[in-house]
C-alpha positions as CSV (number, residue, x, y, z in Angstrom):
1,M,-16.8,2.4,32.0
2,E,-17.3,4.2,28.7
3,D,-15.0,3.5,25.8
4,V,-12.8,6.5,25.0
5,K,-11.5,6.8,21.5
6,M,-8.5,8.9,20.7
7,A,-9.0,11.2,17.7
8,V,-6.4,10.7,15.0
9,P,-6.1,13.6,12.5
10,I,-6.8,12.5,9.0
11,L,-5.5,14.5,6.0
12,T,-6.0,14.4,2.3
13,I,-3.1,14.1,-0.1
14,P,-3.0,17.8,-0.9
15,E,-3.2,18.7,2.8
16,Y,-0.4,16.3,3.7
17,A,1.8,17.4,0.7
18,K,1.4,21.1,1.8
19,Q,2.2,20.2,5.4
20,T,5.3,18.2,4.5
21,R,6.4,20.5,1.6
22,S,6.2,17.6,-0.8
23,T,4.3,17.0,-4.0
24,Y,1.0,15.3,-4.6
25,S,2.5,12.5,-6.7
26,K,5.2,11.7,-4.1
27,V,2.6,11.6,-1.3
28,K,0.3,9.4,-3.4
29,A,3.1,7.0,-4.2
30,S,3.9,6.8,-0.5
31,C,0.2,6.0,0.2
32,E,0.1,3.3,-2.5
33,S,3.4,1.7,-1.3
34,G,2.3,1.6,2.3
35,V,5.1,4.0,3.5
36,L,2.4,6.3,4.9
37,P,-0.4,5.0,7.1
38,A,-3.3,5.6,4.8
39,Y,-6.5,4.1,3.5
40,K,-8.8,4.7,0.5
41,T,-12.4,6.0,1.0
42,Q,-15.3,4.3,-0.8
43,G,-14.9,7.1,-3.4
44,G,-11.3,6.1,-4.0
45,Q,-9.7,9.0,-2.3
46,W,-6.7,8.5,0.0
47,R,-6.8,9.6,3.6
48,I,-3.6,9.8,5.6
49,L,-3.6,9.0,9.3
50,V,-1.4,11.5,11.1
51,K,0.1,11.1,14.5
52,D,1.6,14.0,16.5
53,N,0.8,16.6,13.8
54,G,2.6,14.8,11.0
55,V,6.0,13.6,10.1
56,P,8.9,16.1,10.2
57,W,10.1,17.0,6.8
58,E,13.6,15.8,7.3
59,I,12.4,12.2,8.2
60,Y,10.0,12.2,5.3
61,E,12.6,13.4,2.8
62,K,15.1,10.8,4.1
63,A,12.6,8.0,3.6
64,L,11.8,9.2,0.1
65,K,15.5,9.2,-0.8
66,R,15.8,5.7,0.6
67,I,12.8,4.5,-1.4
68,S,14.2,6.0,-4.6
69,F,17.5,4.3,-4.0
70,L,15.9,0.9,-3.3
71,E,13.7,1.2,-6.4
72,A,16.7,1.9,-8.6
73,K,18.5,-1.2,-7.1
74,L,15.4,-3.3,-7.7
75,K,15.2,-2.2,-11.4
76,S,18.9,-3.0,-11.8
77,M,18.4,-6.4,-10.3
78,K,15.4,-7.1,-12.5
79,A,17.3,-6.1,-15.6
80,I,20.2,-8.5,-14.6
81,L,17.7,-11.3,-13.9
82,E,16.0,-10.8,-17.2
83,N,19.3,-11.3,-19.1
84,V,20.2,-14.5,-17.2
């Protein structure tokens, strides 16, 4: 039996940002933090693996808000710990 590989669409950061109505910097940060399933090419460019034609904007926006909230909490905790 021959191996069958499923094709997974791969997008660049600008392509993904356009598709999700986001910005380059937000998408790049999501790649770097592991929020998006992505990898770097040998040339250092991010490639995002997309399932089912991408993530709906509402889900992506909700995740970004949650990340921002958690980052703010971590900064607050760090400041508190530095003063202990």
